[in-house]
Backbone as ProteinMPNN parsed JSONL, in Angstrom:
{"seq_chain_A": "XXXXXXXXXXXXXXXXXXXXXXXXXXXXXXXXXXXXXXXXXXXXXXXXXXXXXXXXXXXXXXXXXXXXXXXXXXXXXXXXXXXXXXXXXXXXXXXXXXXXXXXXXXX", "coords_chain_A": {"N_chain_A": [[-27.751, -20.752, 14.231], [-25.885, -21.508, 16.111], [-25.025, -19.1, 17.212], [-27.196, -18.368, 18.773], [-27.103, -20.333, 20.712], [-24.656, -19.652, 21.936], [-25.439, -17.2, 22.932], [-27.415, -17.962, 24.762], [-25.809, -19.401, 26.595], [-24.217, -17.275, 27.435], [-26.138, -15.714, 28.722], [-26.76, -17.453, 30.809], [-24.33, -17.41, 32.135], [-24.463, -14.809, 32.982], [-26.438, -15.023, 34.93], [-24.919, -16.434, 36.719], [-22.999, -14.461, 37.459], [-24.614, -12.526, 38.664], [-25.622, -13.943, 40.784], [-23.271, -14.551, 42.213], [-22.647, -11.954, 42.904], [-24.259, -11.389, 45.064], [-22.79, -12.32, 47.194], [-20.24, -11.208, 47.319], [-19.496, -9.272, 49.153], [-18.681, -6.47, 49.187], [-16.535, -6.902, 47.545], [-14.696, -8.138, 49.124], [-14.832, -10.797, 49.757], [-13.024, -13.164, 48.573], [-13.182, -15.716, 47.049], [-15.872, -15.627, 46.008], [-15.748, -13.196, 44.686], [-13.85, -13.763, 42.698], [-15.299, -15.716, 41.301], [-17.392, -14.109, 40.41], [-15.97, -12.314, 38.7], [-14.94, -14.087, 36.738], [-17.341, -15.112, 35.701], [-18.525, -12.744, 34.704], [-16.662, -12.02, 32.701], [-16.833, -14.268, 31.003], [-19.563, -14.172, 30.305], [-19.779, -11.676, 28.981], [-17.999, -12.095, 26.862], [-19.258, -14.183, 25.472], [-21.642, -12.888, 24.754], [-20.572, -10.954, 23.042], [-19.54, -12.626, 20.976], [-21.909, -13.836, 20.062], [-23.25, -11.62, 19.117], [-22.031, -11.092, 16.75], [-23.44, -12.334, 14.805], [-26.183, -12.2, 15.46], [-28.381, -9.425, 15.53], [-27.229, -6.614, 17.414], [-28.979, -5.176, 19.165], [-31.082, -6.993, 19.525], [-29.643, -9.211, 20.501], [-28.585, -8.171, 22.898], [-30.934, -7.528, 24.312], [-32.096, -10.076, 24.621], [-30.039, -11.418, 26.011], [-29.865, -9.912, 28.421], [-32.429, -10.4, 29.335], [-32.494, -13.192, 29.729], [-30.641, -13.343, 31.805], [-31.977, -11.761, 33.729], [-34.377, -13.206, 34.12], [-33.368, -15.657, 35.062], [-32.075, -14.782, 37.373], [-34.227, -13.836, 38.875], [-35.58, -16.266, 39.187], [-33.664, -17.775, 40.662], [-33.613, -16.212, 42.954], [-36.245, -16.626, 43.889], [-36.299, -19.424, 44.263], [-34.021, -20.149, 45.851], [-33.499, -18.047, 47.64], [-35.717, -17.187, 48.96], [-37.398, -15.197, 47.899], [-40.444, -13.491, 47.042], [-43.045, -15.449, 45.619], [-45.469, -14.957, 43.53], [-48.67, -14.939, 41.857], [-48.756, -12.726, 40.084], [-46.016, -12.05, 39.736], [-45.126, -14.405, 38.497], [-46.655, -14.304, 36.142], [-45.578, -11.985, 34.985], [-42.945, -12.809, 34.549], [-43.41, -14.827, 32.682], [-44.321, -13.19, 30.628], [-41.941, -11.886, 29.913], [-40.537, -14.08, 28.925], [-42.091, -14.658, 26.673], [-41.578, -12.347, 25.207], [-38.822, -12.676, 24.67], [-38.943, -14.963, 23.048], [-40.397, -13.874, 20.922], [-38.568, -11.947, 19.965], [-36.54, -13.648, 19.069], [-37.889, -15.025, 17.039], [-38.379, -12.986, 15.245], [-35.928, -11.976, 14.517], [-34.509, -12.758, 12.313], [-32.15, -14.078, 12.362]], "CA_chain_A": [[-28.234, -21.381, 15.45], [-24.807, -21.526, 17.086], [-25.004, -17.807, 17.9], [-28.244, -18.395, 19.801], [-26.567, -21.162, 21.793], [-23.683, -18.833, 22.649], [-26.186, -16.182, 23.666], [-28.016, -18.647, 25.91], [-24.736, -19.64, 27.565], [-23.854, -15.973, 27.99], [-27.192, -15.354, 29.677], [-26.579, -18.307, 31.997], [-23.175, -16.868, 32.863], [-24.943, -13.595, 33.652], [-27.082, -15.492, 36.157], [-23.816, -16.753, 37.618], [-22.363, -13.293, 38.072], [-25.535, -11.851, 39.581], [-25.683, -14.757, 42.009], [-22.012, -14.288, 42.937], [-22.673, -10.584, 43.41], [-24.889, -11.419, 46.395], [-21.877, -12.807, 48.222], [-18.888, -10.656, 47.23], [-19.256, -8.482, 50.368], [-17.823, -5.342, 48.853], [-15.379, -7.507, 46.877], [-13.755, -8.636, 50.138], [-14.914, -12.254, 49.767], [-12.207, -13.452, 47.382], [-13.71, -16.76, 46.15], [-17.062, -15.152, 45.304], [-15.313, -12.141, 43.779], [-13.243, -14.426, 41.538], [-16.413, -16.299, 40.551], [-18.06, -12.984, 39.754], [-15.135, -11.819, 37.6], [-14.906, -15.106, 35.682], [-18.667, -15.176, 35.083], [-18.707, -11.524, 33.915], [-15.829, -12.115, 31.503], [-17.426, -15.29, 30.133], [-20.843, -13.686, 29.819], [-19.54, -10.613, 28.005], [-17.369, -12.697, 25.686], [-20.278, -14.922, 24.723], [-22.513, -11.883, 24.142], [-19.809, -10.399, 21.914], [-19.5, -13.608, 19.894], [-23.263, -14.009, 19.52], [-23.652, -10.394, 18.416], [-21.45, -11.076, 15.405], [-24.46, -12.868, 13.902], [-27.494, -11.692, 15.882], [-28.323, -7.976, 15.692], [-26.832, -6.274, 18.774], [-30.147, -4.83, 19.983], [-31.769, -8.241, 19.852], [-28.763, -10.02, 21.349], [-28.504, -7.57, 24.226], [-32.237, -7.684, 24.969], [-32.259, -11.484, 24.995], [-29.013, -11.706, 27.02], [-30.284, -9.346, 29.709], [-33.659, -11.064, 29.765], [-32.125, -14.501, 30.282], [-30.041, -13.069, 33.106], [-32.999, -11.28, 34.657], [-35.271, -14.33, 34.443], [-32.645, -16.606, 35.906], [-31.821, -14.166, 38.675], [-35.514, -13.87, 39.58], [-35.836, -17.667, 39.57], [-32.74, -18.119, 41.749], [-34.113, -15.519, 44.141], [-37.461, -17.296, 44.374], [-36.044, -20.814, 44.652], [-33.006, -20.333, 46.89], [-33.34, -16.942, 48.57], [-36.984, -16.884, 49.613], [-38.124, -14.048, 47.362], [-41.872, -13.756, 46.868], [-43.568, -16.13, 44.431], [-46.882, -14.584, 43.445], [-49.189, -15.098, 40.488], [-48.374, -11.588, 39.253], [-44.596, -12.196, 39.374], [-45.046, -15.497, 37.529], [-47.205, -13.8, 34.881], [-44.612, -11.054, 34.415], [-41.825, -13.617, 34.058], [-43.868, -15.452, 31.438], [-44.338, -12.122, 29.632], [-40.565, -11.703, 29.446], [-40.228, -15.257, 28.103], [-42.756, -14.461, 25.384], [-40.84, -11.301, 24.486], [-37.593, -13.289, 24.167], [-39.326, -15.819, 21.919], [-40.755, -12.978, 19.826], [-37.332, -11.388, 19.397], [-35.861, -14.699, 18.304], [-38.653, -15.328, 15.834], [-38.362, -11.866, 14.298], [-34.578, -11.448, 14.331], [-33.982, -13.143, 11.013], [-30.808, -14.649, 12.525]], "C_chain_A": [[-27.153, -21.408, 16.521], [-24.756, -20.222, 17.878], [-26.049, -17.768, 19.01], [-27.815, -19.264, 20.984], [-25.544, -20.405, 22.622], [-24.381, -17.774, 23.496], [-26.864, -16.775, 24.901], [-26.966, -18.903, 26.995], [-24.271, -18.339, 28.222], [-24.869, -15.491, 29.014], [-27.099, -16.171, 30.953], [-25.384, -17.837, 32.82], [-23.551, -15.57, 33.57], [-25.667, -13.952, 34.948], [-26.012, -15.832, 37.193], [-23.217, -15.521, 38.255], [-23.318, -12.517, 38.968], [-25.686, -12.628, 40.883], [-24.425, -14.546, 42.84], [-22.035, -12.912, 43.587], [-23.334, -10.486, 44.783], [-23.876, -11.648, 47.51], [-20.493, -12.156, 48.218], [-18.513, -9.779, 48.418], [-18.288, -7.337, 50.091], [-16.519, -5.766, 48.199], [-14.292, -7.919, 47.868], [-13.763, -10.163, 50.225], [-14.266, -12.753, 48.469], [-12.79, -14.57, 46.508], [-14.943, -16.301, 45.356], [-16.712, -14.039, 44.331], [-14.671, -12.733, 42.53], [-14.319, -15.073, 40.666], [-17.166, -15.24, 39.77], [-17.27, -12.521, 38.531], [-15.069, -12.8, 36.434], [-16.244, -15.141, 34.945], [-18.939, -13.937, 34.229], [-17.913, -11.617, 32.606], [-16.413, -13.117, 30.509], [-18.715, -14.779, 29.504], [-20.663, -12.627, 28.734], [-18.908, -11.151, 26.716], [-18.397, -13.424, 24.829], [-21.277, -13.974, 24.066], [-21.832, -11.292, 22.905], [-19.811, -11.362, 20.718], [-20.87, -13.792, 19.249], [-23.673, -12.805, 18.679], [-22.954, -10.22, 17.072], [-22.469, -11.521, 14.369], [-25.836, -12.285, 14.191], [-27.38, -10.174, 15.998], [-28.097, -7.595, 17.168], [-28.028, -5.932, 19.667], [-30.902, -6.063, 20.434], [-30.934, -9.078, 20.806], [-28.729, -9.471, 22.767], [-29.81, -7.742, 24.99], [-32.448, -9.117, 25.451], [-31.286, -11.847, 26.115], [-29.434, -11.18, 28.386], [-31.544, -10.018, 30.231], [-33.382, -12.436, 30.356], [-31.538, -14.309, 31.677], [-31.068, -12.641, 34.136], [-33.928, -12.414, 35.086], [-34.589, -15.318, 35.377], [-32.395, -16.063, 37.293], [-33.099, -14.134, 39.504], [-35.802, -15.291, 40.062], [-34.944, -18.105, 40.723], [-33.21, -17.467, 43.047], [-35.33, -16.196, 44.733], [-37.148, -18.674, 44.95], [-35.119, -20.909, 45.856], [-32.936, -19.229, 47.935], [-34.654, -16.43, 49.143], [-37.696, -15.639, 49.115], [-39.557, -14.463, 47.037], [-42.169, -14.449, 45.538], [-45.062, -15.85, 44.422], [-47.366, -14.798, 42.016], [-48.777, -13.943, 39.57], [-46.91, -11.686, 38.825], [-44.418, -13.299, 38.328], [-45.551, -15.033, 36.167], [-46.221, -12.842, 34.211], [-43.393, -11.783, 33.86], [-42.215, -14.292, 32.739], [-43.951, -14.422, 30.305], [-42.954, -11.87, 29.056], [-40.16, -12.87, 28.536], [-40.865, -15.116, 26.721], [-42.049, -13.389, 24.561], [-39.539, -11.843, 23.907], [-37.9, -14.146, 22.94], [-39.681, -14.963, 20.701], [-39.54, -12.365, 19.166], [-36.587, -12.419, 18.568], [-36.571, -14.949, 16.981], [-38.576, -14.212, 14.79], [-36.974, -11.325, 13.983], [-34.013, -11.731, 12.951], [-32.615, -13.809, 11.096], [-30.808, -16.106, 12.62]], "O_chain_A": [[-27.46, -21.338, 17.711], [-24.476, -20.233, 19.077], [-25.806, -17.193, 20.071], [-28.135, -18.954, 22.131], [-25.544, -20.489, 23.85], [-23.973, -17.488, 24.621], [-26.88, -16.153, 25.964], [-27.211, -18.649, 28.174], [-23.971, -18.309, 29.415], [-24.505, -14.928, 30.046], [-27.328, -15.656, 32.048], [-25.419, -17.861, 34.051], [-23.017, -15.265, 34.636], [-25.523, -13.255, 35.952], [-26.172, -15.559, 38.382], [-22.949, -15.513, 39.457], [-22.879, -11.906, 39.942], [-25.858, -12.041, 41.951], [-24.513, -14.378, 44.056], [-21.508, -12.725, 44.684], [-23.005, -9.6, 45.572], [-24.087, -11.214, 48.643], [-19.65, -12.519, 49.039], [-17.327, -9.561, 48.668], [-17.215, -7.253, 50.688], [-15.514, -5.062, 48.293], [-13.121, -8.037, 47.507], [-12.803, -10.759, 50.715], [-14.892, -12.756, 47.41], [-12.885, -14.376, 45.296], [-15.039, -16.565, 44.157], [-17.313, -13.943, 43.261], [-14.919, -12.258, 41.422], [-14.261, -14.989, 39.44], [-17.532, -15.447, 38.613], [-17.836, -12.355, 37.45], [-15.134, -12.394, 35.274], [-16.28, -15.192, 33.716], [-19.517, -14.051, 33.149], [-18.441, -11.324, 31.532], [-16.478, -12.841, 29.311], [-18.93, -14.938, 28.303], [-21.319, -12.678, 27.693], [-19.246, -10.71, 25.617], [-18.4, -13.293, 23.605], [-21.715, -14.223, 22.943], [-22.454, -11.151, 21.852], [-20.056, -10.95, 19.584], [-20.975, -13.893, 18.026], [-24.353, -12.945, 17.662], [-23.266, -9.286, 16.333], [-22.384, -11.141, 13.201], [-26.567, -11.919, 13.27], [-26.378, -9.677, 16.513], [-28.704, -8.186, 18.061], [-28.073, -6.364, 20.818], [-31.313, -6.164, 21.59], [-31.445, -9.594, 21.8], [-28.835, -10.23, 23.731], [-29.8, -8.064, 26.178], [-32.926, -9.338, 26.564], [-31.675, -12.516, 27.073], [-29.372, -11.897, 29.385], [-31.706, -10.186, 31.439], [-33.97, -12.805, 31.373], [-31.894, -15.024, 32.613], [-31.041, -13.097, 35.279], [-34.229, -12.565, 36.27], [-35.175, -15.758, 36.366], [-32.491, -16.792, 38.28], [-33.059, -14.379, 40.71], [-36.217, -15.495, 41.203], [-35.418, -18.742, 41.664], [-33.203, -18.094, 44.106], [-35.437, -16.326, 45.953], [-37.671, -19.047, 46.0], [-35.394, -21.666, 46.788], [-32.374, -19.438, 49.01], [-34.695, -15.357, 49.746], [-38.521, -15.076, 49.835], [-39.839, -15.636, 46.791], [-41.63, -14.092, 44.49], [-45.822, -16.426, 45.2], [-46.568, -14.833, 41.079], [-48.478, -14.168, 38.397], [-46.594, -11.429, 37.663], [-43.645, -13.141, 37.383], [-44.938, -15.338, 35.144], [-46.052, -12.886, 32.992], [-42.87, -11.407, 32.811], [-41.427, -14.317, 31.794], [-43.679, -14.75, 29.15], [-42.807, -11.663, 27.851], [-39.519, -12.668, 27.505], [-40.231, -15.426, 25.712], [-41.938, -13.518, 23.342], [-39.182, -11.511, 22.776], [-37.207, -14.068, 21.926], [-39.304, -15.295, 19.577], [-39.48, -12.27, 17.94], [-36.064, -12.108, 17.498], [-35.935, -15.069, 15.934], [-38.694, -14.469, 13.592], [-36.844, -10.333, 13.267], [-33.132, -11.013, 12.477], [-31.984, -14.082, 10.074], [-29.748, -16.715, 12.759]]}, "name": "protein", "num_of_chains": 1, "seq": "XXXXXXXXXXXXXXXXXXXXXXXXXXXXXXXXXXXXXXXXXXXXXXXXXXXXXXXXXXXXXXXXXXXXXXXXXXXXXXXXXXXXXXXXXXXXXXXXXXXXXXXXXXX"}
């Protein structure tokens, strides 16, 4: 169960680095660039640690999905990206896929 917690934290850090990426301005904005680099390092480290227990294919799929879902949510909530029934349904589909991977991983 600890590996899944690490994977969740790694996915959240991925949301952090994708959010920072919006503001790095070609890596000229130093504070956002530093935030990006710290978040990438943390996210990758946590993925690595989680993948010691969780099969790598499953860990990577879940990690990227958490990051993608969070990035979509941040875009909708804070950056005015479209919120449509179809986008919500697709996001829920990804959530169901993550749950399915967890349930069938045996980890």
